N, C-alpha and C positions, 0 to 999 in steps of 0.2 A: 664704370660698370653699373648697370642698373641693379637695384636691390628689391627684394620682396620684404615688406614690412607687415607684420601681423600683430594685432592688438587683441588680447584676450582678457576675460574677467573670470574670477573664481566664483563658482556657484556656492552659496552658503549652505544649501541643503545637502549637496553631495560632495562638495570639495573638488569637483571636476572643473577643468578649464573649458570655457566656451569662447569661441571666436566671435569678437564683436565686429571685426572687419579686417580686410587684408588689401593692400594696395601696392602698386609698383612705384618706385621712387627712382627717377633718373638723376644723373649727375648734374643736370641743369636745374633740378628742383621740380620737374614736371611730375605730377601725381596721376596715376592711372588706376582705374577701378579693377579689382580682382574679385572681391567679395564684399558686399555692402557698398554704401554710397560714401565716397571719400570727400564729398563736398565740404563737410564740417571741418575737416582737417585743413583745408586750404585757407580757412579764415583764422587759424591759430597763429598768434604772434607771440614771440618770447623775447625777453631781454637776455642777451648773452654777453658776459664780461669779455670773453676772448674776442668777440666780434666788435665789441665797443658800443653796443646799444641794441636797438630792436632788430629782430631777424624774422623773416618770413621764409616759406619754403622756396620761393623763387629769388629772394635777395641774397640769402646766405644758406644754401641748401644743407651743407654739412653741419653748420652750427644749429640750424633749425631741427635737423634730425637728432642731433645730440640732446637738445633740450626736450624734444618730444619723448625720447627714450627715458630721460630722467623723470619726466612728468608721469609716464605711464608704466613705471616699474615699481611694484610694491607688493604687499602681502595679498591684495585682492585683485590686482591687475598686472599684466606683463606685456612687454613689447619685445618682439624678436625681429632681428634684421638678418637676412640671409642673401647671398648672391642669387641673382636670377638664374635658375637652372637652364634656361634656354640660351644663356650666353656663355655658360661654362664649357 
């Protein structure tokens, strides 16, 4: 099932969350634009212990998404992953 991934940052002045970007993420690792340009995401690589080494969005989609979630969740930024409502 395709997912919708949203990355937000917390604004220091107001404490409100602002969307930095949103993209679709397919089971095969394909990334599609929803809001903002997801091109920078396609260049991200992580090292994942469970996968046994480097992962990219197209080599190990679930491991890459797991690492992206770890990287972009914290006190000033957050990442949410939801099912694509068009497929539910």
